[in-house]
Backbone as ProteinMPNN parsed JSONL, in Angstrom:
{"seq_chain_A": "MNRLEYDEWNIKMIERIEKIEEGKIPITDFDKRFYTHETREFERYKNLGYENTSFNKIPDEVWDNAHAATLEDYKLYEKMRYKDSEIYSLFHPDVQY", "coords_chain_A": {"N_chain_A": [[0.923, -1.409, -0.037], [2.16, 1.148, 0.412], [2.98, 2.001, -1.937], [0.988, 3.46, -3.163], [-0.351, 6.539, -4.761], [0.404, 9.509, -3.263], [-1.671, 10.837, -1.773], [-4.708, 12.7, -0.153], [-6.745, 11.295, 0.522], [-6.109, 8.635, 0.086], [-4.366, 8.228, 2.041], [-5.908, 8.596, 4.354], [-7.629, 6.481, 3.988], [-5.655, 4.435, 4.134], [-5.076, 4.823, 6.922], [-7.557, 4.187, 8.38], [-7.687, 1.398, 7.544], [-5.578, 0.585, 9.189], [-6.542, 1.154, 11.637], [-8.688, -0.537, 12.035], [-7.25, -3.051, 11.783], [-6.308, -2.743, 14.076], [-8.639, -3.002, 15.895], [-9.925, -0.844, 16.554], [-11.91, 0.709, 15.091], [-14.744, -0.907, 13.466], [-14.851, -2.993, 10.16], [-15.838, -1.558, 7.085], [-18.176, -1.936, 4.083], [-16.972, -0.258, 2.325], [-14.214, 0.076, 3.055], [-13.74, -2.665, 2.671], [-13.751, -2.516, -0.312], [-11.976, -0.539, -0.939], [-9.588, -1.762, -0.104], [-9.472, -4.662, -1.437], [-9.301, -3.553, -4.129], [-7.142, -2.195, -4.168], [-5.209, -3.93, -3.464], [-5.511, -5.935, -5.682], [-5.406, -4.469, -7.934], [-2.406, -3.736, -7.711], [-1.504, -6.418, -7.875], [-1.855, -6.528, -10.642], [0.081, -4.44, -11.783], [2.218, -5.615, -11.176], [2.34, -8.143, -12.801], [2.779, -6.795, -14.813], [5.242, -5.834, -14.589], [5.43, -3.496, -13.253], [6.322, -3.958, -10.481], [8.143, -2.688, -8.562], [8.241, 0.109, -9.347], [7.544, 3.344, -8.673], [4.628, 5.144, -8.073], [4.23, 7.458, -9.511], [5.695, 7.142, -11.941], [4.403, 5.235, -13.25], [3.103, 4.305, -16.299], [0.549, 6.685, -17.641], [-2.014, 5.472, -19.068], [-1.162, 3.046, -18.395], [-2.021, 2.806, -15.829], [-4.789, 3.595, -15.863], [-5.801, 1.563, -17.467], [-5.07, -0.741, -15.534], [-6.439, 0.226, -13.105], [-9.301, 0.48, -14.296], [-9.701, -2.267, -15.264], [-9.603, -3.541, -12.719], [-11.633, -2.572, -11.399], [-13.57, -3.299, -12.844], [-13.148, -5.97, -12.514], [-14.307, -6.667, -9.684], [-16.836, -5.948, -10.375], [-17.56, -2.958, -9.733], [-18.33, 0.253, -9.74], [-16.931, 3.653, -10.358], [-18.211, 5.841, -8.907], [-20.938, 6.185, -6.837], [-24.308, 6.026, -5.7], [-25.1, 7.576, -2.35], [-26.701, 7.562, 0.381], [-28.596, 9.679, -0.561], [-26.519, 11.362, -2.409], [-23.99, 11.564, -4.627], [-21.003, 9.508, -4.468], [-17.466, 8.637, -4.348], [-16.919, 5.01, -4.774], [-14.829, 3.688, -3.607], [-13.664, 4.785, -1.301], [-14.221, 5.566, 1.847], [-17.016, 7.328, 3.242], [-16.409, 9.093, 5.01], [-13.797, 9.957, 4.571], [-14.291, 11.214, 2.217], [-15.6, 13.953, 2.811]], "CA_chain_A": [[0.022, 0.062, -0.092], [2.93, 2.388, 0.506], [3.287, 2.628, -3.447], [-0.085, 4.533, -3.56], [-0.103, 8.112, -5.105], [0.215, 10.636, -2.098], [-3.268, 11.535, -1.82], [-5.12, 12.577, 1.151], [-7.797, 10.197, 0.446], [-5.493, 7.147, 0.269], [-3.725, 8.279, 3.524], [-6.773, 8.502, 5.262], [-8.037, 5.054, 4.03], [-4.859, 3.306, 5.077], [-5.311, 5.048, 8.645], [-8.828, 3.437, 8.47], [-6.967, -0.078, 7.67], [-4.694, 0.274, 10.092], [-7.615, 1.072, 12.748], [-9.359, -1.641, 11.957], [-6.259, -3.926, 12.049], [-6.132, -2.807, 15.648], [-9.657, -3.375, 16.496], [-10.552, 0.334, 17.108], [-13.254, 0.519, 14.001], [-15.376, -1.888, 12.344], [-14.702, -2.706, 8.8], [-17.121, -1.301, 6.349], [-17.913, -2.246, 2.718], [-16.004, 0.759, 1.882], [-12.821, -0.389, 3.32], [-13.327, -3.709, 2.121], [-13.618, -2.525, -1.587], [-10.773, 0.098, -1.175], [-8.286, -2.816, 0.321], [-9.117, -5.528, -2.3], [-9.143, -3.047, -5.058], [-5.606, -1.416, -4.282], [-4.226, -5.243, -3.748], [-5.952, -6.525, -6.823], [-4.401, -3.617, -8.753], [-0.903, -3.954, -7.512], [-1.231, -7.718, -8.669], [-1.559, -6.246, -12.232], [1.134, -4.061, -11.856], [3.529, -6.731, -10.779], [2.385, -9.133, -13.961], [3.063, -5.614, -16.103], [6.499, -5.339, -14.556], [5.991, -2.369, -12.685], [6.033, -4.243, -8.964], [9.056, -1.652, -7.948], [7.835, 1.233, -9.971], [6.844, 4.31, -7.735], [3.344, 5.71, -8.727], [4.715, 8.727, -10.77], [6.589, 6.647, -12.83], [3.83, 4.264, -13.865], [2.264, 5.505, -17.502], [-1.099, 6.845, -17.377], [-2.211, 4.699, -19.601], [-1.156, 1.501, -17.721], [-2.654, 3.278, -14.362], [-5.915, 3.71, -16.553], [-6.358, 0.409, -17.927], [-5.013, -1.264, -14.502], [-7.65, 0.666, -12.507], [-10.629, 0.16, -14.697], [-9.964, -3.441, -15.217], [-9.847, -3.948, -11.545], [-12.901, -1.875, -11.242], [-14.83, -4.537, -13.428], [-13.077, -7.581, -11.538], [-15.212, -6.641, -8.636], [-18.266, -5.172, -10.836], [-17.754, -1.808, -9.052], [-18.389, 1.517, -10.489], [-15.968, 4.752, -9.757], [-19.161, 6.429, -8.088], [-22.208, 5.283, -6.615], [-25.028, 6.64, -4.976], [-24.898, 7.17, -0.848], [-27.508, 8.958, 1.052], [-28.57, 10.998, -1.683], [-25.245, 11.812, -2.798], [-22.966, 10.696, -5.406], [-19.954, 9.751, -3.982], [-16.496, 7.41, -4.951], [-17.28, 3.848, -4.239], [-13.746, 3.06, -2.946], [-13.325, 5.658, -0.295], [-15.116, 5.996, 3.126], [-17.908, 8.798, 2.996], [-15.709, 10.356, 6.218], [-12.649, 10.335, 4.004], [-14.38, 12.316, 1.388], [-16.383, 14.807, 3.325]], "C_chain_A": [[1.054, 1.225, -0.084], [3.136, 2.966, -0.884], [2.136, 3.374, -4.203], [0.55, 5.788, -3.948], [-0.355, 8.43, -3.702], [-0.878, 11.193, -2.08], [-3.84, 11.656, -0.645], [-6.379, 11.375, 1.361], [-7.546, 8.642, 0.952], [-4.67, 6.991, 1.441], [-4.543, 7.725, 4.467], [-7.465, 7.12, 5.253], [-6.88, 4.018, 4.862], [-4.757, 3.662, 6.351], [-6.546, 4.124, 8.929], [-8.458, 1.832, 8.572], [-6.572, -0.496, 8.836], [-5.571, 0.36, 11.652], [-8.314, 0.016, 12.932], [-8.676, -3.061, 11.949], [-6.249, -3.984, 13.9], [-7.572, -2.806, 16.554], [-10.443, -2.078, 16.89], [-11.745, 0.721, 16.139], [-13.682, -0.488, 13.546], [-15.3, -1.764, 10.73], [-16.122, -2.418, 8.051], [-16.723, -1.892, 4.87], [-17.057, -1.415, 1.796], [-14.582, 0.283, 1.88], [-12.393, -1.636, 2.714], [-12.977, -3.467, 0.518], [-12.313, -1.732, -1.84], [-9.487, -0.829, -0.961], [-8.373, -3.865, -1.133], [-8.845, -5.01, -3.551], [-7.703, -2.466, -5.195], [-4.938, -3.086, -4.24], [-4.364, -5.889, -5.074], [-5.32, -5.383, -8.071], [-2.886, -3.307, -8.763], [-0.347, -5.254, -8.065], [-1.074, -7.555, -10.292], [-0.633, -5.586, -12.651], [2.273, -4.755, -11.964], [3.21, -7.472, -12.261], [2.638, -8.157, -14.946], [4.496, -5.464, -15.96], [6.624, -4.188, -14.13], [5.786, -2.437, -10.912], [6.853, -3.191, -8.187], [8.755, -0.268, -8.375], [7.109, 2.307, -8.739], [5.596, 5.053, -8.668], [3.449, 6.431, -9.638], [5.461, 8.213, -11.618], [5.97, 5.585, -13.826], [3.044, 5.286, -15.101], [1.059, 5.708, -17.424], [-1.829, 5.793, -17.759], [-2.03, 2.833, -18.991], [-2.01, 1.707, -16.18], [-4.311, 3.11, -14.826], [-6.404, 2.4, -16.686], [-6.271, -0.652, -16.669], [-6.264, -0.947, -13.673], [-9.073, 0.44, -12.907], [-10.933, -1.455, -14.811], [-9.973, -4.012, -13.727], [-11.315, -3.546, -10.927], [-13.979, -3.197, -11.788], [-14.495, -5.549, -12.877], [-14.066, -7.689, -10.566], [-16.564, -6.074, -8.904], [-18.484, -4.098, -9.959], [-17.717, -0.66, -10.384], [-17.473, 2.63, -9.661], [-16.99, 5.391, -8.762], [-20.406, 5.433, -7.681], [-23.189, 6.287, -5.886], [-25.162, 6.407, -3.599], [-25.841, 8.246, -0.422], [-27.621, 10.145, 0.558], [-27.629, 11.787, -2.175], [-24.626, 10.917, -3.831], [-21.346, 10.516, -5.066], [-18.706, 8.585, -4.569], [-17.02, 6.133, -4.023], [-16.172, 3.12, -3.205], [-13.298, 3.695, -1.641], [-14.803, 5.972, 0.813], [-15.772, 7.148, 2.869], [-16.891, 9.86, 4.025], [-14.263, 10.707, 5.394], [-13.025, 11.502, 2.852], [-15.137, 13.744, 1.521], [-15.646, 15.338, 4.367]], "O_chain_A": [[0.705, 2.277, -0.619], [3.411, 4.152, -1.065], [2.16, 3.788, -5.362], [1.686, 6.125, -3.614], [-1.153, 7.8, -3.008], [-0.889, 12.342, -2.521], [-3.583, 10.735, 0.129], [-6.682, 10.788, 2.4], [-8.163, 7.847, 1.661], [-4.29, 5.894, 1.85], [-4.283, 6.783, 5.216], [-7.849, 6.613, 6.306], [-7.057, 3.205, 5.769], [-4.305, 2.782, 7.083], [-6.398, 3.277, 9.81], [-8.853, 1.122, 9.497], [-6.924, -1.497, 9.459], [-5.234, -0.306, 12.631], [-8.555, -0.362, 14.079], [-9.339, -4.09, 12.077], [-6.201, -4.936, 14.679], [-7.554, -2.625, 17.772], [-11.511, -2.186, 17.493], [-12.704, 1.136, 16.789], [-12.795, -1.2, 13.076], [-15.594, -0.744, 10.107], [-17.214, -2.907, 8.341], [-15.607, -2.217, 4.467], [-16.55, -1.801, 0.743], [-13.904, 0.128, 0.865], [-11.255, -1.879, 2.313], [-12.046, -4.108, 0.029], [-11.572, -2.076, -2.761], [-8.46, -0.629, -1.609], [-7.397, -3.862, -1.883], [-8.187, -5.744, -4.288], [-7.192, -2.303, -6.303], [-4.118, -3.348, -5.12], [-3.36, -6.384, -5.586], [-4.786, -5.836, -9.083], [-2.287, -2.733, -9.672], [0.771, -5.392, -8.562], [-0.37, -8.253, -11.022], [-0.242, -5.824, -13.794], [3.188, -4.514, -12.751], [4.163, -7.257, -13.011], [2.744, -8.617, -16.083], [5.133, -5.042, -16.925], [7.664, -3.579, -14.379], [5.344, -1.545, -10.188], [6.332, -2.763, -7.158], [9.111, 0.59, -7.567], [6.192, 1.913, -8.019], [5.756, 5.429, -9.83], [2.828, 6.203, -10.676], [6.079, 9.078, -12.239], [6.53, 5.117, -14.817], [2.595, 6.428, -15.007], [0.372, 4.747, -17.077], [-2.342, 5.105, -16.876], [-2.682, 1.815, -19.221], [-2.525, 0.768, -15.573], [-5.037, 2.468, -14.067], [-7.407, 2.074, -16.051], [-7.206, -1.448, -16.589], [-7.111, -1.832, -13.551], [-9.955, 0.239, -12.072], [-12.036, -1.939, -14.557], [-10.456, -5.142, -13.651], [-11.939, -4.207, -10.097], [-14.874, -3.794, -11.19], [-15.423, -6.307, -12.595], [-14.721, -8.73, -10.518], [-17.347, -5.754, -8.009], [-19.544, -4.127, -9.334], [-17.259, -0.734, -11.524], [-17.309, 2.503, -8.448], [-16.531, 5.476, -7.623], [-20.7, 4.31, -8.09], [-22.732, 7.369, -5.516], [-25.342, 5.231, -3.283], [-25.825, 9.438, -0.73], [-27.13, 11.23, 0.871], [-27.911, 12.966, -2.39], [-24.763, 9.694, -3.845], [-20.543, 11.381, -5.416], [-19.136, 7.654, -5.251], [-17.424, 6.218, -2.864], [-16.424, 2.304, -2.318], [-12.533, 3.047, -0.926], [-15.929, 6.415, 0.586], [-15.165, 8.035, 2.269], [-16.691, 11.061, 3.84], [-13.694, 11.764, 5.665], [-12.301, 12.465, 2.6], [-15.271, 14.527, 0.581], [-16.13, 16.214, 5.083]]}, "name": "protein", "num_of_chains": 1, "seq": "MNRLEYDEWNIKMIERIEKIEEGKIPITDFDKRFYTHETREFERYKNLGYENTSFNKIPDEVWDNAHAATLEDYKLYEKMRYKDSEIYSLFHPDVQY"}
């Protein structure tokens, strides 16, 4: 997970995963989606020879394809309806607001 793009939402989601591991908060479907998506996406990068490549050195086209294919693996959409709003499906609402 430390290969992720430095992004406030990614950092907050990693903090959530750590709190879940410590038993401080319950796991949610958002947490499960984030973790499984990022893990599977990393597997794709490894298969393409980008295992040790930092995020900013992965070509945009490779990221776009890996990201989209991983969403498809889990039948996910980039965004979803949640409490009368449209939000990103991989990030817990507390992270987005």
